[in-house]
C-alpha positions as CSV (number, residue, x, y, z in Angstrom):
1,X,0.0,0.0,0.0
2,X,1.3,3.4,-0.8
3,X,2.0,5.7,2.1
4,X,0.1,9.0,2.0
5,X,2.4,11.9,2.7
6,X,0.8,14.8,4.5
7,X,2.3,18.1,3.3
8,X,3.9,20.2,6.0
9,X,2.0,23.3,6.9
10,X,3.5,26.4,5.3
11,X,5.8,28.3,7.6
12,X,4.2,31.3,9.2
13,X,6.8,33.7,7.9
14,X,6.6,32.3,4.4
15,X,2.8,32.4,4.3
16,X,2.7,36.0,5.7
17,X,5.2,37.0,3.0
18,X,3.0,35.5,0.3
19,X,0.0,37.4,1.6
20,X,2.1,40.6,1.8
21,X,3.4,40.3,-1.7
22,X,-0.1,39.5,-3.1
23,X,-1.5,42.5,-1.3
24,X,1.2,44.7,-2.9
25,X,0.2,43.2,-6.3
26,X,-3.5,44.0,-5.6
27,X,-2.6,47.5,-4.7
28,X,-1.0,48.1,-8.1
29,X,2.4,46.7,-7.5
30,X,5.5,48.5,-6.1
31,X,5.3,51.1,-8.9
32,X,1.6,51.7,-8.2
33,X,2.3,52.3,-4.5
34,X,5.1,54.7,-5.4
35,X,3.1,56.6,-7.9
36,X,0.1,56.9,-5.6
37,X,2.3,57.9,-2.6
38,X,1.2,54.9,-0.6
39,X,4.5,53.4,0.5
40,X,3.4,54.3,4.1
41,X,1.0,51.3,3.8
42,X,3.8,48.8,3.8
43,X,4.5,48.4,7.6
44,X,0.8,48.1,8.4
45,X,0.4,45.7,5.5
46,X,3.1,43.4,6.9
47,X,1.4,43.4,10.3
48,X,-1.9,42.7,8.7
49,X,-0.5,39.8,6.6
50,X,0.7,38.2,9.8
51,X,-2.6,38.8,11.6
52,X,-4.7,37.3,8.8
53,X,-2.5,34.2,8.6
54,X,-2.3,33.7,12.3
55,X,-6.1,33.9,12.5
56,X,-7.0,31.9,9.5
57,X,-4.4,29.2,9.5
58,X,-3.1,29.1,13.0
59,X,-6.4,29.8,14.7
60,X,-5.0,32.3,17.1
61,X,-7.2,34.6,19.1
62,X,-7.2,38.4,18.7
63,X,-5.4,38.7,22.1
64,X,-2.7,36.3,21.0
65,X,-2.3,38.0,17.6
66,X,-2.1,41.4,19.4
67,X,0.6,40.3,21.7
68,X,2.6,38.8,18.8
69,X,2.4,42.0,16.8
70,X,2.8,44.3,19.8
71,X,-0.5,46.0,19.0
72,X,-3.5,46.7,21.2
73,X,-6.4,44.2,21.1
74,X,-8.7,46.9,19.7
75,X,-6.3,47.8,16.9
76,X,-5.9,44.1,16.1
77,X,-9.6,43.5,16.1
78,X,-10.1,46.5,13.7
79,X,-7.4,45.2,11.5
80,X,-8.9,41.8,11.3
81,X,-12.5,43.0,10.7
82,X,-11.7,45.6,8.0
83,X,-14.2,45.7,5.2
84,X,-12.8,44.3,2.0
85,X,-15.4,46.1,0.0
86,X,-14.4,49.5,1.4
87,X,-10.8,48.7,0.6
88,X,-11.7,47.8,-3.0
89,X,-13.4,51.2,-3.4
90,X,-10.5,53.0,-1.8
91,X,-8.0,51.3,-4.2
92,X,-10.0,52.5,-7.2
93,X,-9.8,56.1,-6.1
94,X,-7.0,58.3,-7.4
95,X,-6.8,60.5,-4.3
96,X,-6.9,59.1,-0.8
97,X,-10.2,59.8,0.9
98,X,-10.7,60.9,4.5
99,X,-13.0,57.9,5.0
100,X,-11.7,55.8,8.0
101,X,-11.0,52.5,6.4
102,X,-8.3,50.1,7.8
103,X,-6.7,49.6,4.4
104,X,-4.0,47.2,5.5
105,X,-6.4,44.8,7.2
106,X,-8.8,44.7,4.3
107,X,-6.1,44.5,1.7
108,X,-4.4,41.6,3.5
109,X,-7.7,39.8,3.7
110,X,-8.3,40.3,0.0
111,X,-4.8,39.0,-0.7
112,X,-5.4,36.0,1.5
113,X,-8.7,35.2,-0.3
114,X,-7.0,35.6,-3.7
115,X,-4.3,33.1,-2.7
116,X,-6.9,30.7,-1.5
117,X,-8.8,30.9,-4.8
118,X,-5.5,30.4,-6.8
119,X,-4.6,27.4,-4.7
120,X,-8.1,25.9,-5.2
121,X,-7.9,26.4,-9.0
122,X,-4.4,24.9,-9.1
123,X,-5.5,21.9,-7.0
């Protein structure tokens, strides 16, 4: 009988990096971020990528994620609950709006969902 090999779970750092890079792609790529003066999104986007992966794949609580990232529980909760629809609208705008949208959280969630769809299509 053949032995079934269970794939190892993707390393947290590697998976967060995949989400981070996909989010950059969704935001228009590095050049798009530069042209739109949105490079300031990158640190928050990295935090959000970790938060999304820790919640979705490692089943960590908001408190655990907050401690890992060095953020408040409220900030982490806002990051994880960001509206992906509001982020899509914001990305389509030429000028940043004053609307209070947690861009990094929603963008990381969009990136994670896109990676999940790509994996399902490939598999």
